[in-house]
Backbone bond lengths (Angstrom), bond angles and torsions (degrees), N, CA, C in turn:
res aa  C-N    CA-C-N  psi(-1)  N-CA   C-N-CA  omega(-1)  CA-C   N-CA-C  phi
1 M - - - 1.449 - - 1.502 105.13 -
2 T 1.303 112.33 136.85 1.488 119.84 -180.00 1.606 106.96 -98.47
3 V 1.393 108.03 138.36 1.495 115.02 176.36 1.484 107.07 -122.73
4 V 1.382 114.32 131.18 1.475 121.56 175.40 1.502 109.17 -121.27
5 S 1.419 113.98 165.50 1.425 118.45 176.99 1.568 109.18 -94.70
6 C 1.298 114.58 138.97 1.444 119.39 176.13 1.545 110.37 -59.71
7 P 1.322 115.74 129.16 1.473 116.94 -177.26 1.479 112.87 -61.60
8 T 1.315 120.82 -26.22 1.422 125.85 -175.84 1.428 113.81 -83.85
9 C 1.482 118.92 -53.00 1.342 123.75 -170.28 1.531 116.02 -115.43
10 S 1.336 115.48 -9.36 1.447 123.74 179.51 1.449 116.08 78.23
11 K 1.346 118.60 8.07 1.426 125.41 -177.00 1.526 105.54 -67.76
12 K 1.269 120.31 141.98 1.521 121.60 177.53 1.495 110.30 -73.33
13 V 1.347 115.71 135.90 1.471 120.85 -172.64 1.490 108.84 -136.63
14 E 1.372 119.50 133.35 1.476 122.08 176.34 1.408 109.85 -73.26
15 W 1.384 118.74 132.54 1.428 118.55 171.70 1.443 114.86 -88.35
16 I 1.361 114.83 81.72 1.432 123.18 -177.02 1.465 111.41 -125.64
17 E 1.284 122.99 155.59 1.454 126.72 -174.54 1.622 109.52 -63.65
18 A 1.346 114.70 -27.99 1.452 116.83 179.80 1.523 111.82 -67.26
19 N 1.342 118.30 -24.22 1.456 119.23 175.22 1.484 113.03 -82.25
20 K 1.314 116.99 97.08 1.408 123.08 -177.22 1.478 117.97 -69.43
21 Y 1.443 116.59 -9.09 1.496 120.75 -179.62 1.412 110.49 -104.98
22 R 1.385 120.19 -2.59 1.450 119.22 -178.58 1.524 116.20 -45.47
23 P 1.280 125.46 138.56 1.468 124.97 7.06 1.513 115.83 -83.56
24 F 1.395 115.00 7.41 1.487 121.35 178.01 1.437 109.40 -81.95
25 C 1.419 114.80 155.83 1.538 116.78 174.98 1.465 113.62 -84.59
26 S 1.393 115.42 -18.22 1.507 116.95 -178.00 1.496 112.24 -155.24
27 E 1.312 117.91 172.12 1.451 120.90 175.91 1.485 109.72 -65.42
28 R 1.425 119.26 -36.06 1.455 120.09 178.63 1.575 108.25 -57.78
29 C 1.249 119.48 -51.70 1.526 121.67 -174.10 1.523 109.17 -64.25
30 K 1.291 117.10 -33.32 1.487 122.81 177.19 1.515 107.06 -66.63
31 Q 1.319 120.12 -46.55 1.526 121.14 178.73 1.452 112.90 -64.09
32 I 1.328 118.07 -37.13 1.559 124.74 178.67 1.450 106.35 -60.17
33 D 1.355 121.37 -50.80 1.420 123.39 178.46 1.499 112.70 -57.02
34 L 1.406 113.83 -51.61 1.497 117.11 -179.13 1.569 110.83 -52.18
35 G 1.314 111.63 -48.52 1.480 117.87 179.26 1.443 117.03 -54.66
36 A 1.376 113.25 -36.42 1.500 121.54 179.53 1.532 108.12 -66.56
37 W 1.352 116.54 -42.48 1.468 120.42 177.00 1.570 110.42 -61.81
38 A 1.314 112.56 -42.08 1.484 116.51 -172.78 1.541 110.39 -70.38
39 E 1.355 115.00 -29.26 1.423 120.73 175.90 1.534 114.22 -84.50
40 E 1.332 118.58 5.80 1.445 129.86 -178.58 1.471 110.70 57.02
41 K 1.359 118.68 34.47 1.483 117.87 172.35 1.511 110.25 -75.34
42 F 1.397 116.15 -21.20 1.530 122.89 174.38 1.469 104.26 -115.53
43 V 1.323 115.19 134.77 1.497 120.28 176.74 1.554 104.65 -139.86
44 I 1.311 109.76 154.26 1.493 117.30 170.71 1.507 106.53 -101.47
45 P 1.384 116.03 121.38 1.438 117.45 -174.75 1.526 111.72 -69.37
46 G 1.320 110.28 147.34 1.498 119.63 -174.99 1.473 111.28 -171.66
47 A 1.256 116.61 166.56 1.543 123.20 173.73 1.489 107.72 -78.98
48 V 1.353 115.02 145.98 1.409 121.26 171.09 1.575 108.89 -72.49
49 P 1.319 115.90 124.46 1.483 115.53 178.75 1.535 114.41 -61.11
50 A 1.302 118.16 145.74 1.416 120.95 174.87 1.426 112.28 -70.48
51 D 1.428 118.98 148.76 1.444 122.16 -178.80 1.450 106.47 -83.78
52 P 1.304 117.77 116.94 1.550 120.23 -175.25 1.560 110.65 -69.29
53 L 1.376 122.10 -9.63 1.355 122.94 -177.34 1.541 110.13 -101.64
54 D 1.321 117.27 -6.48 1.572 119.02 175.14 1.562 113.54 -82.68
55 P 1.293 115.87 106.94 1.461 118.75 -178.73 1.529 115.30 -63.03
56 F 1.324 120.95 -23.78 1.490 120.51 176.48 1.509 114.04 -94.08
57 D 1.279 120.77 5.61 1.426 123.69 175.15 1.473 109.74 -88.13
58 E 1.332 120.26 114.68 1.498 122.78 -175.45 1.527 106.29 -96.71
59 P 1.292 115.13 142.49 1.444 119.96 178.03 1.551 107.74 -65.41
60 P 1.328 114.13 152.44 1.477 118.23 173.95 1.509 115.00 -62.55
61 P 1.282 119.54 155.47 1.459 120.74 -178.18 1.492 106.14 -68.77
62 P 1.403 118.85 156.02 1.420 122.47 176.04 1.484 112.56 -67.06
63 Q 1.344 114.21 141.61 1.507 117.05 -177.92 1.568 104.47 -97.03
64 P 1.378 114.17 143.58 1.467 113.87 173.29 1.501 112.34 -67.47
65 P 1.399 117.97 151.50 1.365 122.51 178.67 1.599 114.84 -59.74
66 Q 1.341 112.84 133.71 1.466 115.90 -177.66 1.593 110.31 -88.12
67 R 1.228 118.02 139.23 1.510 121.03 179.23 1.456 115.74 -98.81
């Protein structure tokens, strides 16, 4: 049996099919995490996309292939 820590409160949680909130320990912790994403407390880094309608916005130069 695999045991993980709840990402919200760090309580130990069994990773089993019966735990419908996994990896969270409860509905409450799941909702807290969802709220943090909604408030943009968590973000996935990335470049801001160029505006295709801006005539003065030049595309970035091509990058050499990585090996």
